[in-house]
C-alpha positions, 0 to 999 in steps of 0.5 A: 478491461475499461481503463483510462487516464484520470486528470491530475488530482481527480478520482481514478476509474469508476465504481465498477473498476477493479482496485488492482488488475494485472495481466501477463506481467513480466519483469527483467532486471538484466538482459541476461537473466530469465524474466520474472513472471507473475500471476494475473490478479483481479482484486475488487474495491474493498477486498484484501489479498494476502500474497505469500512466497519465500524470500527471493521469489519476487514479492517486492518486485511485484509490489514495485510494479503495482505501485508504478515504481517499476515498469513491466517488460510485458503485460499491464497493471491497472489500478482503480481503472487506470493503466499505469503504463499509459502514464508518464513518470510524473503522472505515475508519481502523482497517481501514487500520491493521490491513490496509493498508501504504501507500507514499507518493510522498513517503514520509510518514515521521515526521521526528522519529523514527528509522528503527527507530521509523518502521518499528515505528510500524504495530505501535504503531497496530495490535494485529493487526499487532503480533501478526503479528510474530515474536517481536516488532515490533523483531525484525521491523523489524531483519529488514526493515531488513537485507533492504532493505540499511539499515546497522545503524548507521543504524537509530537515526538520525532519518530526516531524516539519511538519503538519499532512497533509504534513506528510501524503503526505510524507508517500504517496511519500514514498509508491510511490517511486520506482514504486511498483506494489501495494499500500495498504492504511489504512485510511490515509485520516481520519485526513483531511478535505474534500478539502484536503482529495479529493486533496490528493486522486486525487494526489495519484491516478494520480501518481499511474496511471503514474506508472501502480501501483494498489491501494487498499484503505481502509476507513470507509468513503463511500463518497470516493468511486467515486475516484476508479475503483472498490468498495467492502464492508466488513460487518458482514457477511464477517468479 
């Protein structure tokens, strides 16, 4: 695996680098506990993977390792050609801001900001993502909010005044803005009914396809797997 550390605010890896590649990952929460082990994955740019497993098996831990928010006990994580363990904590934070969109199960929107301000937030934190919007971040945010069917009269409303489904789509728009190379999604559809869940997934993946963004989507609901190129299951044997 050819890996490197990119300069700050520069694109990561090369066009031939996998979007996500892991090898022999282990993580241990406490010394007396048995380590969690995870299967190797190699996801190419623009491909989407569905990661399935029951509650408590380590799905969120795996996403935290992939995002660099946790560091493995053993093994390697490389995103877009960059091995995360080779970065300092501050450079991991910068890499995450520049190259990752994360959709959390609870969305993690900033409650005192409007829908528009939440969506454009990554462009205020990353010059690289800001430079990838055309012609500017607000224009791109408007396009994403429209594509995700958020009515225009809600764009300047605080997110706490919006429905759960609307907040979820705003979280997706925030993850997509600035064309990050990878999106990590941690069970973001768990609060939706079947129709809204499938509609949300189709919108998310279609927008990711437009940008060549790879998506790793974690859920306990195996019925969602048909939306994805690749499927993987975490079980008691792995985590």
